[in-house]
All heavy atoms as an XYZ file, in Angstrom:
752
protein
N      82.781    144.463    124.173
C      82.629    144.128    122.817
C      83.775    143.282    122.244
O      83.643    142.701    121.196
C      82.559    145.412    121.923
C      81.311    146.258    122.277
S      80.032    145.712    121.189
C      78.746    146.691    121.721
N      84.845    143.286    122.930
C      85.996    142.510    122.487
C      85.780    141.062    122.894
O      85.387    140.756    123.986
C      87.313    142.984    123.092
C      87.752    144.310    122.519
S      89.402    144.735    123.163
C      90.406    143.431    122.492
N      85.933    140.201    121.896
C      85.802    138.768    122.166
C      87.119    138.168    122.657
O      88.192    138.556    122.168
C      85.336    138.079    120.870
C      83.958    138.477    120.420
C      83.598    137.788    119.125
O      84.186    136.728    118.781
O      82.688    138.236    118.487
N      86.993    137.281    123.527
C      88.257    136.677    124.054
C      88.502    135.472    123.228
O      87.685    134.577    123.008
C      88.013    136.233    125.567
C      87.724    137.482    126.427
C      89.228    135.472    126.032
C      87.378    137.137    127.816
N      89.713    135.433    122.696
C      90.150    134.320    121.915
C      90.631    133.242    122.732
O      91.413    133.394    123.665
C      91.172    134.748    120.865
C      90.771    135.829    119.820
C      91.951    136.226    119.019
C      89.642    135.247    118.987
N      90.263    132.001    122.400
C      90.704    130.875    123.149
C      92.148    130.503    122.763
O      92.468    130.200    121.594
C      89.766    129.654    122.986
C      90.042    128.556    123.900
O      90.819    128.761    124.855
O      89.457    127.477    123.693
N      93.103    130.570    123.647
C      94.456    130.298    123.345
C      94.666    128.818    123.085
O      95.462    128.427    122.235
C      95.419    130.747    124.550
C      96.853    130.453    124.225
C      95.158    132.298    124.702
N      94.029    127.964    123.825
C      94.195    126.489    123.665
C      92.873    125.845    123.146
O      92.017    125.429    123.972
C      94.503    125.823    125.040
C      95.849    126.281    125.521
O      96.774    126.451    124.753
N      96.006    126.454    126.811
N      92.683    125.932    121.834
C      91.416    125.362    121.309
C      91.409    123.857    121.506
O      92.490    123.234    121.648
C      91.480    125.722    119.853
C      92.887    125.889    119.509
C      93.558    126.415    120.773
N      90.240    123.271    121.488
C      90.101    121.869    121.669
C      90.818    121.143    120.480
O      90.748    121.583    119.332
C      88.610    121.439    121.705
N      91.492    120.045    120.815
C      92.239    119.326    119.687
C      91.211    118.716    118.776
O      90.137    118.330    119.161
C      93.028    118.276    120.462
C      92.331    118.097    121.753
C      91.724    119.407    122.103
N      91.649    118.641    117.505
C      90.721    118.032    116.506
C      90.714    116.531    116.701
O      91.751    115.920    117.063
C      91.295    118.326    115.143
C      91.185    119.730    114.718
C      91.740    119.962    113.312
C      91.702    121.440    112.962
N      92.194    121.707    111.617
N      89.607    115.884    116.555
C      89.528    114.431    116.676
C      90.276    113.740    115.574
O      90.346    114.224    114.441
C      88.008    114.087    116.593
C      87.404    115.233    115.901
C      88.291    116.440    116.205
N      91.028    112.639    116.003
C      91.782    111.936    114.986
C      90.898    111.100    114.137
O      89.917    110.491    114.549
C      92.818    111.060    115.683
C      93.925    111.781    116.392
C      94.912    110.770    116.955
C      96.021    111.542    117.632
N      97.028    110.646    118.148
N      91.293    111.083    112.840
C      90.547    110.306    111.860
C      90.941    108.795    112.037
O      92.104    108.529    112.183
C      90.729    110.738    110.478
C      90.130    112.086    110.168
C      90.307    112.457    108.762
C      89.660    113.783    108.488
N      89.810    114.212    107.076
N      89.994    107.942    111.916
C      90.303    106.493    111.980
C      90.631    105.986    110.653
O      89.801    106.124    109.713
C      89.079    105.746    112.595
C      89.440    104.389    113.061
O      90.560    103.946    112.824
N      88.470    103.716    113.638
N      91.847    105.510    110.427
C      92.300    105.118    109.080
C      92.306    103.647    108.872
O      92.936    103.160    108.001
C      93.694    105.725    108.888
O      94.559    105.195    109.905
N      91.591    102.875    109.708
C      91.500    101.412    109.569
C      90.911    101.025    108.220
O      91.402    100.145    107.524
C      90.745    100.821    110.746
C      90.595     99.281    110.524
C      91.433    101.058    112.045
N      89.814    101.642    107.858
C      89.157    101.307    106.615
C      90.030    101.572    105.401
O      89.966    100.808    104.404
N      90.812    102.687    105.394
C      91.644    102.989    104.283
C      92.695    101.945    104.122
O      93.069    101.564    103.021
C      92.253    104.399    104.430
C      91.274    105.486    104.365
C      91.998    106.833    104.515
C      91.024    107.971    104.536
N      91.666    109.273    104.754
N      93.289    101.515    105.230
C      94.362    100.494    105.175
C      93.799     99.171    104.643
O      94.415     98.563    103.773
C      94.967    100.272    106.552
C      95.922     99.124    106.580
C      95.667    101.542    106.992
N      92.651     98.786    105.104
C      92.017     97.540    104.605
C      91.705     97.636    103.116
O      91.893     96.673    102.343
C      90.799     97.201    105.465
C      91.219     96.826    106.855
C      90.018     96.009    104.879
C      90.083     96.606    107.814
N      91.178     98.779    102.687
C      90.839     99.012    101.273
C      92.070     98.934    100.409
O      92.095     98.288     99.342
C      90.155    100.328    101.131
C      89.717    100.699     99.663
C      88.612     99.752     99.234
C      89.268    102.107     99.606
N      93.139     99.545    100.823
C      94.386     99.508    100.016
C      94.938     98.055     99.892
O      95.324     97.596     98.785
C      95.412    100.427    100.629
C      95.087    101.880    100.436
C      96.823    100.128    100.038
C      95.917    102.817    101.249
N      94.851     97.314    100.983
C      95.321     95.957    100.933
C      94.420     94.978    100.091
O      94.943     94.120     99.379
C      95.476     95.337    102.338
C      96.677     95.824    103.052
O      97.793     95.785    102.474
N      96.561     96.388    104.249
N      93.131     95.185    100.163
C      92.268     94.454     99.261
C      92.445     94.803     97.835
O      92.267     93.943     96.919
C      90.821     94.505     99.702
C      90.459     93.486    100.754
C      90.330     93.859    102.140
C      90.303     92.166    100.382
C      90.004     92.889    103.022
C      89.972     91.218    101.373
C      89.822     91.560    102.651
N      92.746     96.056     97.565
C      93.020     96.481     96.152
C      94.234     95.779     95.636
O      94.317     95.339     94.503
C      93.099     97.994     96.024
S      91.550     98.829     96.221
N      95.278     95.693     96.438
C      96.508     94.939     96.070
C      96.158     93.503     95.802
O      96.648     92.884     94.825
C      97.543     95.071     97.157
C      98.252     96.374     97.326
C      99.144     96.326     98.586
C      99.134     96.670     96.063
N      95.353     92.913     96.614
C      94.961     91.480     96.421
C      94.217     91.307     95.096
O      94.442     90.361     94.353
C      94.091     91.026     97.567
C      93.536     89.611     97.552
C      94.659     88.656     97.863
C      92.469     89.475     98.560
N      93.328     92.252     94.768
C      92.580     92.127     93.552
C      93.467     92.356     92.367
O      93.121     91.845     91.277
C      91.372     93.190     93.597
C      90.380     92.772     94.600
C      90.774     93.401     92.201
C      89.287     93.754     94.909
N      94.580     93.004     92.489
C      95.471     93.218     91.377
C      96.227     91.938     91.023
O      96.327     91.608     89.823
C      96.462     94.383     91.674
C      97.589     94.444     90.651
C      95.736     95.723     91.674
N      96.736     91.286     92.019
C      97.651     90.177     91.627
C      97.025     88.757     91.650
O      97.569     87.823     91.095
C      98.956     90.131     92.488
C      98.856     89.929     93.945
C      98.627     88.676     94.429
C      98.943     90.973     94.792
C      98.532     88.514     95.749
C      98.848     90.802     96.169
C      98.630     89.539     96.636
O      98.561     89.301     97.984
N      95.913     88.581     92.248
C      95.251     87.283     92.175
C      94.719     86.937     90.760
O      94.923     85.810     90.272
C      94.157     87.143     93.214
C      94.647     86.655     94.593
C      93.426     86.428     95.503
C      95.448     85.450     94.556
N      94.094     87.838     90.068
C      93.701     87.545     88.682
C      94.930     87.295     87.785
O      94.888     86.519     86.789
C      92.981     88.807     88.200
C      92.407     89.394     89.404
C      93.442     89.078     90.412
N      96.064     87.889     88.069
C      97.309     87.672     87.305
C      97.670     86.209     87.469
O      98.042     85.522     86.462
C      98.402     88.533     87.901
C      99.744     88.201     87.341
C     100.062     88.584     86.057
C     100.691     87.527     88.102
C     101.355     88.209     85.536
C     101.905     87.230     87.630
C     102.235     87.580     86.354
N      97.515     85.643     88.641
C      97.811     84.216     88.808
C      96.829     83.330     88.046
O      97.247     82.267     87.564
N      95.624     83.734     87.952
C      94.631     82.936     87.174
C      94.951     82.987     85.679
O      94.717     81.997     84.937
C      93.192     83.457     87.387
C      92.570     83.101     88.767
C      91.295     83.814     88.911
C      92.343     81.581     88.866
N      95.352     84.145     85.200
C      95.586     84.299     83.721
C      96.879     83.585     83.286
O      96.922     83.043     82.225
C      95.653     85.781     83.370
C      94.402     86.588     83.510
C      94.654     88.009     83.199
C      93.308     86.034     82.605
N      97.884     83.628     84.117
C      99.197     83.128     83.739
C      99.151     81.550     83.754
O      99.807     80.890     82.943
C     100.341     83.687     84.552
C     101.696     83.017     84.226
C     100.425     85.143     84.335
N      98.497     80.988     84.699
C      98.441     79.542     84.750
C      99.110     78.971     85.979
O      99.180     79.625     87.036
N      99.803     77.841     85.804
C     100.412     77.130     86.939
C     101.507     77.976     87.583
O     101.642     78.098     88.817
C     100.935     75.788     86.508
C     101.284     74.877     87.621
C     100.105     74.448     88.434
O      98.944     74.305     87.885
O     100.242     74.258     89.660
N     102.422     78.563     86.777
C     103.506     79.333     87.419
C     103.005     80.664     87.967
O     103.505     81.076     88.962
C     104.577     79.661     86.348
O     103.935     80.401     85.221
C     105.230     78.389     85.838
N     101.984     81.155     87.391
C     101.375     82.418     87.911
C     100.651     82.152     89.231
O     100.654     83.003     90.066
N     100.143     80.944     89.386
C      99.559     80.595     90.743
C     100.562     80.514     91.774
O     100.357     81.000     92.909
N     101.774     80.032     91.493
C     102.864     80.066     92.496
C     103.314     81.505     92.835
O     103.620     81.776     93.937
N     103.376     82.288     91.778
C     103.767     83.675     91.968
C     102.727     84.412     92.812
O     103.074     85.127     93.758
C     104.020     84.420     90.638
C     105.186     83.801     89.865
C     104.154     85.873     90.831
C     105.341     84.295     88.501
N     101.437     84.132     92.510
C     100.438     84.839     93.247
C     100.367     84.360     94.689
O     100.188     85.170     95.601
C      99.052     84.593     92.611
N     100.621     83.076     94.949
C     100.747     82.600     96.292
C     101.870     83.170     97.096
O     101.722     83.507     98.242
C     100.771     81.087     96.303
C      99.491     80.323     96.196
C      99.693     78.810     96.100
C      98.524     80.665     97.345
N     103.002     83.291     96.461
C     104.184     83.874     97.127
C     103.947     85.352     97.404
O     104.276     85.869     98.490
C     105.439     83.640     96.322
O     105.317     84.275     95.083
N     103.326     86.113     96.490
C     102.976     87.488     96.728
C     101.959     87.626     97.869
O     102.060     88.504     98.697
C     102.422     88.193     95.457
C     103.470     88.440     94.376
C     102.737     88.999     93.145
C     104.479     89.463     94.854
N     101.045     86.698     97.877
C     100.052     86.688     98.958
C     100.663     86.501    100.305
O     100.382     87.190    101.277
C      99.022     85.570     98.689
C      97.968     85.339     99.789
C      97.013     86.481     99.791
C      97.223     84.029     99.467
N     101.554     85.534    100.430
C     102.279     85.273    101.715
C     103.097     86.435    102.138
O     103.183     86.769    103.345
C     103.085     83.976    101.568
C     102.245     82.730    101.419
S     100.914     82.539    102.670
C     101.852     82.405    104.134
N     103.788     87.074    101.161
C     104.611     88.222    101.498
C     103.686     89.360    101.973
O     104.024     89.999    103.022
C     105.447     88.696    100.260
C     106.486     87.684     99.939
C     106.025     90.120    100.506
C     107.173     87.914     98.614
N     102.558     89.590    101.347
C     101.632     90.614    101.815
C     101.106     90.377    103.210
O     101.094     91.262    104.047
C     100.526     90.841    100.814
C      99.586     91.982    101.171
C      98.439     92.152    100.238
O      98.260     91.344     99.367
N      97.629     93.173    100.482
N     100.717     89.146    103.440
C     100.151     88.801    104.736
C     101.235     88.947    105.856
O     100.924     89.527    106.880
C      99.551     87.389    104.747
C      98.274     87.306    103.857
C      99.233     86.900    106.148
C      97.779     85.915    103.656
N     102.383     88.421    105.579
C     103.466     88.498    106.646
C     103.849     89.979    106.870
O     104.083     90.381    108.001
C     104.669     87.728    106.224
S     104.395     85.945    106.227
N     103.931     90.739    105.857
C     104.278     92.167    105.966
C     103.241     92.876    106.788
O     103.550     93.671    107.681
C     104.451     92.853    104.627
C     104.695     94.320    104.734
C     105.929     94.833    105.138
C     103.673     95.266    104.466
C     106.130     96.224    105.252
C     103.916     96.558    104.617
C     105.149     97.091    104.976
N     101.906     92.648    106.453
C     100.848     93.309    107.200
C     100.856     92.964    108.667
O     100.685     93.811    109.545
C      99.491     92.950    106.605
C      99.190     93.745    105.345
O      99.713     94.782    105.146
N      98.377     93.164    104.466
N     101.028     91.668    108.957
C     101.025     91.236    110.376
C     102.254     91.824    111.123
O     102.056     92.330    112.287
C     100.949     89.741    110.473
C      99.685     89.117    109.983
C      99.819     87.616    110.058
C      98.516     89.573    110.785
N     103.398     91.764    110.515
C     104.567     92.302    111.194
C     104.572     93.793    111.373
O     104.791     94.278    112.478
C     105.886     91.840    110.412
C     107.125     92.331    111.044
C     107.595     91.747    112.279
C     107.839     93.345    110.523
C     108.739     92.189    112.864
C     108.987     93.827    111.088
C     109.458     93.249    112.301
N     104.242     94.501    110.281
C     104.234     95.942    110.320
C     103.083     96.437    111.247
O     103.258     97.398    112.077
C     104.016     96.560    108.956
N     101.975     95.784    111.264
C     100.888     96.094    112.150
C     101.276     95.876    113.631
O     100.939     96.652    114.512
N     101.931     94.778    113.888
C     102.374     94.505    115.269
C     103.403     95.590    115.748
O     103.281     95.989    116.899
C     103.033     93.118    115.332
C     103.477     92.742    116.744
C     102.568     92.393    117.685
C     104.808     92.734    117.023
C     103.005     92.028    118.959
C     105.253     92.392    118.342
C     104.340     92.009    119.249
N     104.327     95.990    114.915
C     105.226     97.041    115.270
C     104.566     98.395    115.496
O     104.834     99.097    116.450
C     106.352     97.112    114.204
C     107.258     98.362    114.407
C     107.207     95.894    114.214
N     103.630     98.734    114.661
C     102.948     99.995    114.724
C     101.989    100.079    115.970
O     101.649    101.176    116.364
C     102.117    100.275    113.471
C     102.937    100.691    112.277
S     101.850    101.018    110.916
C     103.032    101.511    109.688
N     101.626     98.957    116.537
C     100.803     99.012    117.739
C     101.503     99.639    118.933
O     100.883    100.172    119.798
C     100.393     97.589    118.167
C      99.257     96.996    117.327
C      98.956     95.554    117.818
C      98.019     97.776    117.359
N     102.857     99.665    118.910
C     103.585    100.218    120.002
C     103.751    101.739    119.886
O     104.218    102.360    120.854
C     104.944     99.553    120.128
C     104.828     98.119    120.502
C     105.138     97.137    119.593
C     104.460     97.737    121.736
C     104.975     95.772    119.911
C     104.326     96.391    122.112
C     104.592     95.421    121.229
N     103.389    102.319    118.774
C     103.539    103.775    118.595
C     102.222    104.411    118.703
O     101.245    103.975    118.054
C     104.230    104.099    117.220
C     105.573    103.541    117.135
C     105.794    102.461    116.265
C     106.606    104.073    117.823
C     107.056    101.983    116.178
C     107.890    103.586    117.684
C     108.119    102.500    116.894
N     102.020    105.414    119.519
C     100.690    106.076    119.786
C     100.154    106.675    118.561
O      98.914    106.619    118.357
C     100.980    107.044    120.879
C      99.800    107.192    121.804
C     100.095    108.175    122.915
N     100.546    107.467    124.126
C      99.652    107.101    125.028
N      98.372    107.295    124.836
N     100.055    106.458    126.146
N     100.962    107.291    117.732
C     100.397    108.071    116.567
C      99.834    107.098    115.496
O      98.962    107.503    114.734
C     101.500    108.938    115.974
C     101.934    110.043    116.932
O     101.124    110.391    117.847
O     103.039    110.504    116.787
N     100.411    105.928    115.365
C     100.033    105.058    114.255
C      99.342    103.770    114.786
O      99.382    102.764    114.086
C     101.259    104.677    113.415
O     102.216    104.052    114.230
N      98.707    103.841    115.891
C      98.038    102.690    116.433
C      96.881    102.213    115.553
O      96.706    101.044    115.344
C      97.565    102.964    117.863
C      97.027    101.734    118.543
C      96.886    101.932    120.014
N      98.245    101.984    120.532
C      98.573    102.096    121.775
N      97.591    102.232    122.695
N      99.796    102.118    122.260
N      96.051    103.153    115.038
C      94.928    102.729    114.203
C      95.415    102.150    112.907
O      94.717    101.214    112.358
C      94.015    103.929    113.992
O      94.632    104.919    113.189
N      96.511    102.645    112.348
C      97.062    102.054    111.135
C      97.536    100.635    111.409
O      97.322     99.736    110.606
C      98.178    102.937    110.552
C      97.625    104.268    110.092
C      98.833    102.241    109.361
C      98.691    105.282    109.660
N      98.171    100.426    112.558
C      98.611     99.095    112.924
C      97.460     98.126    113.117
O      97.587     96.998    112.681
N      96.418     98.550    113.692
C      95.237     97.684    113.868
C      94.629     97.322    112.496
O      94.239     96.228    112.232
C      94.174     98.430    114.743
C      94.663     98.488    116.243
C      92.810     97.710    114.719
C      93.806     99.340    117.106
N      94.613     98.392    111.589
C      94.124     98.128    110.286
C      94.981     97.148    109.495
O      94.445     96.280    108.786
N      96.285     97.243    109.651
C      97.204     96.348    108.934
C      97.015     94.903    109.423
O      96.999     93.957    108.695
C      98.606     96.866    109.013
C      98.844     98.088    108.195
S     100.533     98.557    108.115
C     101.167     97.482    106.930
N      96.930     94.762    110.756
C      96.803     93.441    111.313
C      95.433     92.832    110.941
O      95.349     91.651    110.579
C      96.961     93.450    112.818
C      98.341     93.691    113.224
S      98.666     93.552    114.969
C      98.571     91.782    115.120
N      94.358     93.633    111.008
C      93.081     93.137    110.682
C      92.974     92.774    109.198
O      92.446     91.711    108.803
C      91.998     94.231    110.938
C      90.546     93.843    110.695
C      90.142     92.676    111.578
C      89.667     94.996    110.957
N      93.598     93.629    108.281
C      93.576     93.243    106.837
C      94.450     92.043    106.561
O      94.149     91.256    105.679
C      93.994     94.439    105.988
O      95.340     94.773    106.271
N      95.530     91.866    107.332
C      96.351     90.696    107.182
C      95.594     89.412    107.495
O      95.616     88.427    106.757
N      94.811     89.427    108.568
C      93.963     88.261    108.956
C      92.885     88.047    107.875
O      92.599     86.926    107.487
C      93.351     88.382    110.286
C      94.372     88.255    111.394
C      94.593     89.203    112.403
C      95.108     87.056    111.530
C      95.441     89.014    113.429
C      96.045     86.865    112.526
C      96.201     87.869    113.468
N      92.221     89.148    107.483
C      91.121     88.992    106.524
C      91.591     88.539    105.175
O      90.965     87.700    104.521
C      90.316     90.317    106.386
C      89.526     90.796    107.557
C      88.999     92.133    107.337
C      88.413     89.783    107.876
N      92.710     89.060    104.716
C      93.265     88.628    103.434
C      93.679     87.185    103.478
O      93.508     86.398    102.562
C      94.391     89.577    102.970
C      93.825     90.919    102.530
C      95.215     88.914    101.833
C      94.856     91.941    102.217
N      94.266     86.802    104.647
C      94.619     85.401    104.829
C      93.411     84.443    104.742
O      93.475     83.424    104.015
N      92.316     84.803    105.295
C      91.122     83.971    105.241
C      90.523     84.019    103.847
O      90.236     82.933    103.270
C      90.077     84.476    106.313
C      90.637     84.222    107.661
C      88.732     83.798    106.091
C      89.826     84.898    108.784
N      90.328     85.153    103.259
C      89.628     85.288    101.972
C      90.556     84.646    100.870
O      90.057     83.909    100.051
C      89.289     86.748    101.669
C      88.879     86.918    100.197
C      88.266     87.256    102.572
N      91.791     85.040    100.858
C      92.691     84.544     99.813
C      92.976     83.063     99.957
O      93.142     82.361     98.909
C      93.989     85.324     99.809
N      92.947     82.518    101.109
C      93.169     81.087    101.258
C      92.017     80.331    100.613
O      92.302     79.359     99.856
C      93.271     80.675    102.736
C      93.423     79.259    102.958
C      94.696     78.613    102.693
C      92.389     78.432    103.424
C      94.815     77.235    102.821
C      92.561     77.088    103.597
C      93.748     76.509    103.304
N      90.808     80.795    100.814
C      89.659     80.164    100.125
C      89.689     80.284     98.655
O      89.373     79.433     97.892
N      90.107     81.476     98.200
C      90.264     81.723     96.734
C      91.314     80.855     96.115
O      91.093     80.292     95.053
C      90.563     83.168     96.517
O      89.586     84.013     97.134
C      90.633     83.500     95.025
N      92.467     80.690     96.768
C      93.488     79.850     96.238
C      93.135     78.416     96.253
O      93.488     77.672     95.330
C      94.804     80.103     96.960
S      95.532     81.699     96.656
N      92.473     77.906     97.285
C      92.093     76.510     97.332
C      91.079     76.328     96.182
O      91.145     75.268     95.466
C      91.419     76.217     98.727
C      90.699     74.902     98.652
C      92.499     76.173     99.777
N      90.112     77.215     95.983
C      89.211     77.045     94.870
C      89.955     77.109     93.483
O      89.595     76.346     92.610
C      88.127     78.155     94.918
C      87.046     77.992     93.847
S      85.961     79.384     93.805
C      86.978     80.635     93.103
N      90.884     77.980     93.399
C      91.623     78.132     92.114
C      92.382     76.885     91.769
O      92.399     76.403     90.642
C      92.553     79.313     92.221
C      93.375     79.626     90.966
S      94.392     81.075     91.118
C      95.570     80.670     92.398
N      93.023     76.250     92.780
C      93.808     75.041     92.511
C      92.929     73.768     92.372
O      93.303     72.806     91.774
C      94.867     74.848     93.566
C      96.014     75.841     93.413
C      96.329     76.653     94.437
C      96.683     75.946     92.183
C      97.401     77.560     94.273
C      97.711     76.815     92.005
C      98.081     77.655     93.127
N      91.755     73.764     92.981
C      90.860     72.626     92.897
C      90.169     72.588     91.560
O      89.822     71.553     91.022
C      89.838     72.607     94.036
O      88.914     73.706     93.867
N      89.941     73.774     90.900
C      89.292     73.843     89.575
C      90.250     73.434     88.540
O      89.944     72.737     87.589
C      88.721     75.247     89.317
C      88.261     75.408     87.945
C      87.624     75.519     90.286
N      91.530     73.841     88.640
C      92.507     73.538     87.567
C      93.182     72.236     87.695
O      92.848     71.334     88.338
C      93.581     74.642     87.591
O      94.283     74.677     88.762
């Protein structure tokens, strides 16, 4: 009648956090790109510099995190969001400066 307790239970599967990282980075993009549109010419320069800082940070931090086993999925998410933001925001900025 006594049940045997498992001393070494199966490890819990790790959650994939790639989507959360990409969502956070796109939310940051959505916050400061309209700021550049509202402010005008100087705001466009500020938005572009913030964009470049965000892309460079994502790519560098993602590359560094790939070497650590615990944060590998976060590193993949940061690198992927860096590339996606670079593509999407480049098109947005080209359109923004061609209209004005």
